[in-house]
C-alpha positions in Angstrom: -33.7 160.6 86.5 -34.8 157.7 85.4 -32.7 154.8 83.4 -35.5 154.9 80.6 -34.5 159.2 80.3 -30.8 158.1 80.4 -31.5 155.8 77.6 -33.6 157.9 75.6 -31.6 161.0 75.1 -28.2 158.7 73.3 -30.9 157.3 71.2 -32.4 160.5 70.3 -28.8 161.5 69.1 -28.8 158.5 67.3 -32.2 159.2 65.5 -31.6 162.4 64.8 -28.2 161.7 62.8 -30.9 159.8 60.7 -32.6 162.4 60.1 -30.9 164.0 57.2 -33.3 166.1 55.8 -34.0 167.2 59.0 -37.9 167.2 58.6 -38.6 164.4 61.8 -39.1 161.5 60.2 -36.6 158.6 59.6 -37.2 155.4 56.8 -38.3 152.6 57.9 -35.0 151.0 56.9 -33.3 153.3 58.4 -35.6 152.4 61.5 -35.0 149.0 61.6 -31.2 148.9 61.8 -31.6 151.1 64.2 -34.2 148.8 66.7 -31.9 145.9 66.2 -28.7 147.6 66.6 -30.3 148.9 70.1 -31.6 145.2 70.9 -28.1 144.1 70.7 -26.7 146.5 73.0 -29.2 146.5 75.5 -29.1 142.7 75.8 -33.4 142.6 74.5 -34.8 139.3 72.6 -35.4 140.3 69.3 -39.0 140.4 68.3 -38.4 140.8 64.4 -42.7 139.7 64.4 -43.7 142.7 66.1 -41.0 144.8 64.6 -42.5 144.2 61.2 -46.5 145.0 61.9 -45.4 148.5 63.7 -43.5 149.5 60.3 -46.3 147.9 58.3 -46.9 149.8 54.7 -49.8 152.5 54.8 -50.6 155.9 53.3 -49.9 157.9 56.3 -45.8 157.9 56.2 -42.5 156.1 56.3 -43.0 155.3 60.0 -46.7 154.1 60.4 -49.7 156.6 62.2 -48.1 155.3 65.9 -44.5 157.2 65.1 -41.2 155.6 66.2 -41.9 156.6 70.0 -44.4 153.8 70.7 -42.6 151.2 69.6 -39.5 152.5 71.6 -41.6 153.0 74.7 -42.7 149.8 74.9 -40.7 147.3 72.8 -37.5 148.4 74.0 -36.8 151.1 76.6 -39.5 148.7 79.2 -37.8 146.0 78.6 -34.1 147.6 79.4 -33.2 146.1 83.2 -29.7 147.8 84.6 -27.3 145.6 85.4 -28.1 143.4 82.6 -26.1 145.6 79.9 -23.0 148.0 79.4 -24.2 151.4 79.3 -20.8 152.6 78.4 -21.0 150.4 75.1 -24.3 151.0 74.5 -23.8 155.0 74.5 -20.9 154.1 72.3 -23.2 152.5 69.7 -24.8 156.5 70.0 -21.7 157.9 69.7 -20.6 155.9 66.6 -24.0 156.3 64.7 -24.1 161.0 65.7 -20.4 161.7 65.5 -19.9 161.0 61.7 -22.4 163.1 60.7 -21.7 166.4 63.4 -18.6 165.7 64.7 -16.5 168.6 63.1 -12.8 168.0 62.0 -11.5 171.1 63.8 -12.8 169.3 67.2 -10.4 166.2 66.9 -7.5 168.7 65.5 -8.1 170.4 69.1 -6.8 169.6 72.7 -10.1 166.4 72.6 -9.2 163.4 71.2 -12.2 160.9 70.2 -11.9 159.4 72.8 -12.1 162.2 75.1 -14.8 163.6 73.0 -17.1 160.4 73.4 -16.3 160.6 77.5 -17.2 164.6 77.2 -20.9 163.2 75.4 -21.5 161.1 77.9 -20.5 163.9 80.7 -23.1 166.2 78.5 -25.6 163.8 78.4 -25.4 163.9 82.7 -25.5 167.1 83.5 -27.9 168.4 80.4 -31.5 169.4 80.5 -34.5 167.5 80.5 -35.5 168.6 77.1 -35.2 168.9 73.7 -33.5 169.5 72.0 -30.6 168.8 74.7 -28.4 171.7 76.1 -26.4 172.4 79.1 -27.1 175.7 81.0 -24.2 177.4 82.4 -24.7 176.4 86.5 -23.9 173.0 85.4 -21.0 173.6 82.8 -19.6 175.4 85.3 -19.8 172.5 87.4 -18.3 170.3 85.0 -15.4 172.7 84.2 -14.6 172.9 87.7 -14.7 169.1 88.6 -11.8 168.8 85.4 -9.9 172.0 86.4 -10.1 170.7 90.1 -8.8 166.8 88.8 -5.7 168.5 86.9 -4.9 170.6 89.8 -5.2 173.8 88.7 -8.2 176.8 90.3 -11.1 177.5 87.3 -11.1 180.7 86.0 -14.6 182.0 85.6 -13.7 185.0 82.9 -13.1 182.8 80.4 -16.7 181.1 80.1 -18.2 184.7 80.6 -16.1 186.3 78.0 -17.8 183.8 75.7 -21.0 183.8 76.7 -21.0 187.6 76.7 -19.5 187.6 72.7 -22.5 185.2 71.8 -25.9 186.1 73.5 -27.3 182.5 72.1 -25.6 180.7 74.5 -26.6 182.1 78.0 -30.1 180.1 77.3 -27.9 176.7 77.0 -25.2 175.0 75.1 -25.6 172.0 72.7 -23.1 169.5 72.6 -21.4 170.5 69.4 -21.2 173.3 70.7 -19.3 172.6 73.4 -16.9 170.4 71.9 -16.0 173.0 69.6 -15.5 175.2 72.5 -13.6 173.2 74.8 -11.1 171.5 72.3 -10.7 175.7 70.8 -9.4 176.5 74.6 -12.3 178.9 74.9 -13.5 177.4 78.3 -10.4 176.2 80.6 -7.2 177.1 80.2 -5.3 174.0 79.3 -1.4 173.2 79.2 -0.9 169.5 78.8 -3.3 168.2 76.6 -1.9 164.5 78.3 -3.1 166.1 81.9 -6.0 166.8 80.7 -6.8 163.0 79.0 -5.9 162.3 82.7 -8.5 164.6 84.4 -11.8 164.0 82.2 -10.8 160.2 82.8 -10.7 160.7 86.8 -14.2 162.8 86.4 -15.3 160.5 83.8 -14.8 157.7 86.1 -16.1 159.4 88.7 -19.5 160.7 87.4 -20.3 158.7 84.6 -19.7 155.1 86.5 -21.2 156.2 90.0 -17.5 156.7 92.0 -18.6 157.9 95.3 -14.8 157.5 96.3 -11.3 155.7 95.6 -8.7 155.8 96.9 -6.1 152.8 98.9 -6.7 151.6 102.4 -5.8 149.0 103.5 -7.2 145.6 104.3 -7.3 143.2 107.1 -7.4 139.4 105.4 -10.5 137.0 106.2 -8.3 133.9 106.2 -4.8 134.7 106.8 -5.3 137.8 109.0 -2.4 139.7 107.5 -2.7 143.4 106.5 -2.3 143.9 102.8 -3.1 147.5 100.7 -5.7 147.5 98.5 -7.2 150.1 96.3 -11.1 150.8 96.8 -13.7 151.8 94.3 -17.2 153.1 96.8 -19.9 152.9 94.3 -23.6 153.3 95.6 -24.1 149.9 95.5 -21.1 148.0 96.4 -17.4 148.6 97.8 -15.3 146.9 95.9 -11.0 146.6 96.2 -8.6 145.3 93.7 -4.6 145.0 93.1 -4.4 148.4 92.4 -5.4 151.7 90.5 -5.0 149.8 87.1 -8.0 147.8 87.7 -6.6 144.6 85.7 -6.7 142.0 89.0 -10.2 142.6 91.2 -9.6 140.9 94.2 -13.3 141.0 95.8 -16.6 142.9 96.0 -18.3 144.2 99.4 -22.2 144.1 98.9 -24.0 147.2 100.5 -27.2 146.7 101.6 -29.7 148.5 103.7 -29.0 146.4 107.3 -25.3 147.6 106.5 -23.1 149.1 108.8 -20.2 151.3 109.0 -18.3 152.5 112.0 -14.8 153.4 113.7 -12.6 151.0 115.6 -10.0 151.5 118.4 -6.5 151.2 117.4 -5.2 148.2 117.8 -2.3 145.7 116.7 -0.3 147.9 115.7 -2.8 150.0 113.2 -4.3 153.0 113.8 -7.6 155.2 112.6 -9.3 152.0 111.9 -12.6 151.3 110.7 -15.0 148.6 109.9 -17.9 147.8 107.4 -20.6 145.7 108.9 -22.8 143.1 106.4 -25.5 140.0 107.0 -22.1 137.9 105.5 -19.1 138.8 107.6 -17.2 142.0 108.8 -14.5 143.8 107.1 -11.7 145.5 108.9 -10.0 148.4 107.2 -7.1 151.1 108.2 -6.5 154.5 106.6 -3.5 156.6 106.4 -5.2 159.4 108.7 -7.4 160.2 110.8 -9.2 163.2 108.0 -8.9 160.4 105.5 -10.8 158.0 107.8 -13.5 160.9 107.9 -14.0 160.8 104.1 -14.2 157.5 104.0 -17.0 157.0 106.8 -19.1 159.7 106.1 -18.8 158.3 102.4 -19.6 154.7 103.1 -22.9 156.5 104.9 -23.5 158.5 101.7 -23.8 155.4 99.7 -26.0 153.4 102.3 -28.4 156.3 102.5 -28.4 156.4 98.7 -28.9 152.5 98.9 -31.7 153.0 101.5 -33.4 155.4 99.3 -33.7 153.3 96.1 -30.8 155.3 94.2 -28.1 154.0 91.9 -26.6 157.8 91.4 -24.8 160.3 93.6 -23.6 163.0 90.8 -27.3 162.6 89.7 -28.6 163.3 93.1 -26.6 166.1 93.0 -28.0 167.5 89.7 -31.3 166.9 91.4 -30.1 168.7 94.1 -28.6 172.0 92.7 -31.9 171.8 90.2 -34.4 172.0 93.2 -32.1 174.9 94.2 -32.3 176.9 91.1 -35.5 176.1 90.9 -36.3 178.0 94.9 -34.0 180.8 93.9 -35.8 181.6 90.4 -39.3 181.2 92.5 -38.6 183.8 94.9 -36.9 186.2 92.7 -39.9 186.4 90.3 -41.9 186.6 93.6 -40.0 189.3 95.0 -40.1 190.8 91.6 -44.4 190.5 91.6 -44.4 192.0 94.7 -42.3 194.8 93.9 -44.5 195.6 90.9 -47.8 195.1 93.2 -46.3 197.6 95.8 -45.6 200.5 92.8 -49.3 199.8 91.3 -51.0 200.5 94.8 -48.9 202.7 96.6 -50.6 206.3 94.7 -53.8 204.9 96.0 -53.7 205.5 99.8 -53.6 208.6 101.3 -50.8 210.3 103.1 -51.3 209.1 106.5 -52.3 205.3 105.3 -48.7 205.7 103.4 -47.2 207.1 106.4 -48.2 203.8 108.4 -47.6 201.2 105.6 -43.8 203.2 105.7 -44.0 202.5 109.5 -45.0 199.3 109.1 -42.4 198.5 106.3 -39.8 199.6 108.2 -40.7 197.6 111.1 -41.0 195.0 109.0 -37.6 195.7 107.3 -36.6 195.9 110.7 -37.2 192.6 111.8 -35.7 190.9 108.7 -32.3 192.7 109.0 -32.9 191.7 112.4 -33.2 188.0 111.6 -30.8 188.4 109.3 -28.4 189.7 112.3 -29.2 186.9 114.1 -29.1 184.7 111.1 -25.7 186.2 110.7 -24.6 185.8 114.3 -25.5 182.1 114.3 -23.5 181.8 111.2 -20.3 183.5 112.4 -20.7 181.0 115.8 -21.5 178.4 113.5 -18.1 178.7 111.6 -16.3 180.1 114.4 -17.6 176.5 116.2 -16.5 174.6 113.0 -13.1 176.5 113.2 -12.1 175.5 116.5 -13.1 171.5 115.9 -11.0 171.8 112.7 -8.6 173.8 114.3 -8.9 170.8 117.5 -8.4 168.1 114.7 -5.6 170.0 113.1 -4.2 170.0 116.2 -4.4 166.1 117.0 -3.3 165.1 113.2 -0.2 167.2 114.1 0.3 166.0 117.5 -0.5 162.5 115.7 2.5 163.4 112.9 4.0 164.5 115.4 4.1 161.2 117.3 4.5 159.5 114.3 7.8 161.0 113.3 8.9 160.1 117.0 7.9 156.6 116.3 9.8 156.7 112.9 13.4 158.6 114.5 12.9 155.0 116.7 12.2 152.8 114.4 14.7 154.6 112.5 17.1 154.4 115.3 16.0 150.6 116.3 17.1 149.3 112.7 20.3 151.6 112.7 21.5 149.6 115.9 20.4 146.5 114.5 21.8 146.7 111.5 25.2 147.5 113.4 24.7 144.4 115.2 23.7 142.3 112.6 27.1 143.8 110.7 28.7 142.8 114.2 27.2 139.2 113.7 27.7 138.9 110.4 31.7 139.9 111.5 31.7 137.6 114.5 30.4 135.1 111.8 32.9 135.1 109.0 35.5 135.4 111.9 34.1 131.8 113.4 34.1 130.1 109.7 37.5 131.6 109.3 38.3 129.7 113.1 36.2 127.1 111.7 38.7 126.7 109.0 41.9 127.1 110.4 40.5 124.1 112.9 39.7 122.1 109.9 42.7 122.5 108.5 44.8 122.1 111.9 43.0 119.0 111.9 43.2 117.2 109.0 47.2 117.9 109.3 46.6 116.3 112.6 45.0 113.4 111.2 47.8 113.5 108.4 50.6 113.9 110.8 49.1 110.9 113.0 48.4 108.5 109.7 52.0 108.7 109.1 53.2 108.3 112.2 51.2 105.2 112.5 52.6 104.3 108.9 56.6 105.0 110.1 55.8 103.3 113.5 54.5 100.0 111.6 57.9 100.2 109.3 59.4 100.4 112.6 58.0 97.6 114.3 58.2 95.9 111.1 62.1 96.4 110.6 62.0 95.9 114.6 60.5 92.1 114.0 62.8 91.2 111.0 65.7 92.7 113.2 64.3 90.2 115.8 64.1 87.5 114.1 67.5 87.8 112.1 69.0 88.5 116.0 67.4 84.9 116.7 68.9 83.1 113.8 72.1 84.7 114.8 71.7 83.6 118.0 70.8 80.0 116.9 73.7 80.2 114.2 76.3 81.1 116.8 74.9 78.3 118.9 75.2 76.3 116.2 78.8 77.1 115.1 79.8 77.0 118.5 79.0 73.7 118.8 80.5 72.7 115.6 83.2 74.7 117.1 83.9 72.6 120.1 83.4 69.3 118.2 86.2 70.0 115.6 88.5 70.6 118.4 87.8 67.8 120.5 87.9 65.6 116.6 91.1 67.5 116.5 92.9 66.7 119.6 91.8 63.1 120.0 92.0 61.5 116.6 95.4 61.7 114.4 95.4 59.0 113.0 99.7 57.8 111.4 100.1 59.0 107.6 103.1 56.7 105.5 105.6 58.6 103.9 103.7 57.0 101.0 100.3 58.3 101.7 101.9 61.6 102.8 103.6 61.7 99.0 100.3 60.9 97.4 98.7 63.4 99.1 100.7 66.0 98.8 100.8 65.3 95.0 97.2 64.9 94.9 95.7 68.1 97.1 92.5 68.8 95.0 89.8 67.0 97.3 90.0 67.8 100.8 88.0 65.3 103.1 86.1 67.6 105.4 84.8 66.1 109.3 81.6 64.8 108.8 80.3 67.1 111.5 81.5 70.1 109.9 80.1 68.7 106.3 76.7 69.2 108.4 76.6 72.4 109.4 78.5 73.9 106.0 77.9 73.5 102.1 80.2 71.1 100.5 83.4 72.8 99.2 83.8 72.0 95.0 86.8 70.2 94.6 89.2 73.0 92.9 92.7 73.8 93.3 94.1 75.7 96.4 94.3 79.2 95.2 90.5 78.9 94.2 89.0 77.3 97.1 90.8 79.1 99.6 89.2 82.4 97.7 86.0 80.5 97.8 86.0 79.3 101.2 86.9 83.4 102.4 83.9 84.9 100.4 81.9 82.3 101.9 83.4 83.0 105.8 82.7 86.9 105.0 79.1 86.7 103.3 78.1 84.7 106.8 76.9 87.0 109.7 79.4 85.4 112.1 81.1 87.1 115.3 84.9 87.5 115.2 84.9 84.6 118.0 83.7 82.5 114.8 85.4 84.0 111.6 88.7 83.0 114.4 88.0 79.6 114.6 87.0 79.2 110.9 90.3 80.7 109.8 92.2 77.9 112.0 90.3 75.5 110.5 90.6 76.7 106.7 94.2 77.2 107.4 94.8 73.3 109.2 93.1 71.5 106.3 94.4 74.1 103.4 98.1 73.6 104.8 100.2 71.3 102.4 102.7 67.9 103.3 106.1 68.2 103.5 108.3 65.8 103.2 110.3 66.7 106.4 107.2 66.4 108.6 107.2 63.9 111.5 104.5 61.6 111.2 104.2 58.6 113.9 104.6 55.3 112.5 102.0 52.9 112.4 102.5 50.7 115.4 103.5 47.1 114.2 101.2 44.0 115.0 103.1 41.3 117.4 101.5 39.1 115.2 103.5 40.2 112.3 105.3 37.4 110.7 108.3 39.4 109.9 109.7 41.6 112.8 112.2 43.9 112.0 112.2 43.0 107.9 110.2 45.1 105.2 107.0 44.2 103.9 106.0 42.9 101.0 103.9 45.7 98.9 100.7 43.5 99.7 101.5 43.3 103.3 102.2 47.1 103.2 98.6 47.5 101.8 96.7 45.4 103.9 98.3 46.9 106.8 97.3 50.3 105.2 93.6 49.4 104.5 93.7 48.0 108.2 94.5 51.2 109.4 92.3 53.3 107.6 89.6 50.9 108.4 90.3 52.1 112.6 90.4 56.0 111.1 87.1 55.5 110.0 85.8 54.3 113.2 87.0 57.6 114.8 85.8 60.1 111.2 88.5 60.0 108.8 88.3 58.4 105.6 90.9 59.9 103.1 90.5 58.6 99.6 93.0 56.6 98.6 95.1 57.6 95.7 95.5 56.1 92.0 98.5 53.8 92.7 97.4 52.3 95.6 94.5 51.7 93.3 96.3 49.9 91.1 98.2 48.2 93.2 94.9 47.0 94.8 94.0 45.9 91.7 
């Protein structure tokens, strides 16, 4: 059936929906609206001039003397081109126009929704006979019901349809689409357990038959650029093999255009992939992998069928099946009619023959029957032999599949064992890594502790070196100071042993009464700080405190105490002093001196003692006498 015949079926429903009076005529305004909608749905440029010219007013009727069919064939159907419009949208337009008038409310209240009714309407037009009014005969109806039952994974029960046809004899010649929808929605054609399961099954059948899908399913496809294997959902049509990411058909990944020069071939196993086959086109070669051998055989046969339809110029696989079923029915009806006519002719001519002729004809008929039986036996034997070979072939394929299944199971078990061992090894490696990480943490802590200890040791060593340097410096200072004190002690001993100037009794008395200032030797005053004039006791305590504060050794301390005691010892009147020597030039020998002569003599002795380092300060009385 060509495209124009398919479109005309849907247009017929739209036209009859406009014929309210069922007179076969429709008003010009309604036909103009229908033509405008058909132009839009079929994506054909509008021709308002031809439309007005065809529907001009005349006296022969509302649609002119030419009628509507010539205009429909010339300006609409002849311009419709397959692939330039969406056929489902076109059928939905016609269904919307006719369902408002003819679809009863009881239909949609049953098992079929409005969307399901539209899909059944399209399938009905696909399988209906090419005569008007459109009806579907019993064999085509059984074929459709079996497809829906198979999609629901149920076994079709033909007794329900036989009961319906036996109750209504008018349905045996054919069933209209409205009767079909009514009986199916009421559950009189199929045993439907779930409305949702029926809708899903109907959707699968609709996609297969209406959209000319020969086969669909998942396959592994090898990439063209990255050369990796990806699972894709494939849909095979007579003109193309389209693949999507998954079966929801939302993301299309590519399309393989099938041409007359395209070829499908089996491939040997490689790269760890089995059940491989390829589709070669003039552009490139597509490699695919099926799940098993049977799956690959089905896909290869389906692609070969699509290529054959493409070579024959046919666009619908189910239309071809419909035509083949129709030819078989016509052949069967023709053979049945010929057999019945032959039997009638034999019955009429039989009384005219004589007994010998009847006997000869009977023998010939028996021979003919015997030959027919013999041929039938040969055909039956050949059929059995073919069935046996086919059965053996199927058994061999089954054994091969079982063997492959066993190999796959063994490979799976080996893979599972390998994965288990790898998991154990991974766990051990993880445990080892964890232990190494802990060891690393401990080593880092020990290293940090060692670094801190080394830094603390360096700091302590630097402190000790600094303290040692300070002690060394103090020791050097002490040694220097000791050497100075030793030098000072030697000099003081020499001075004390060599210089003991004579002091007169008056001088001693003046010194006894005035001891606030004690002269210190020049060498002693150079090494030690000067002693402030204080009372005897306070000066002694201060000097001892200073001596105790000085870092001296016991010998130096003893020497200093001796010197201090010598200097701080008071002069008593009974001390023996050396008298000043009398100069031989003294004018009065043996006589007492005057005060002036005594003072001068004392000053002369003092001047001499100054040369020896001893310079006692004069008393106040002497100062008055000198003045």
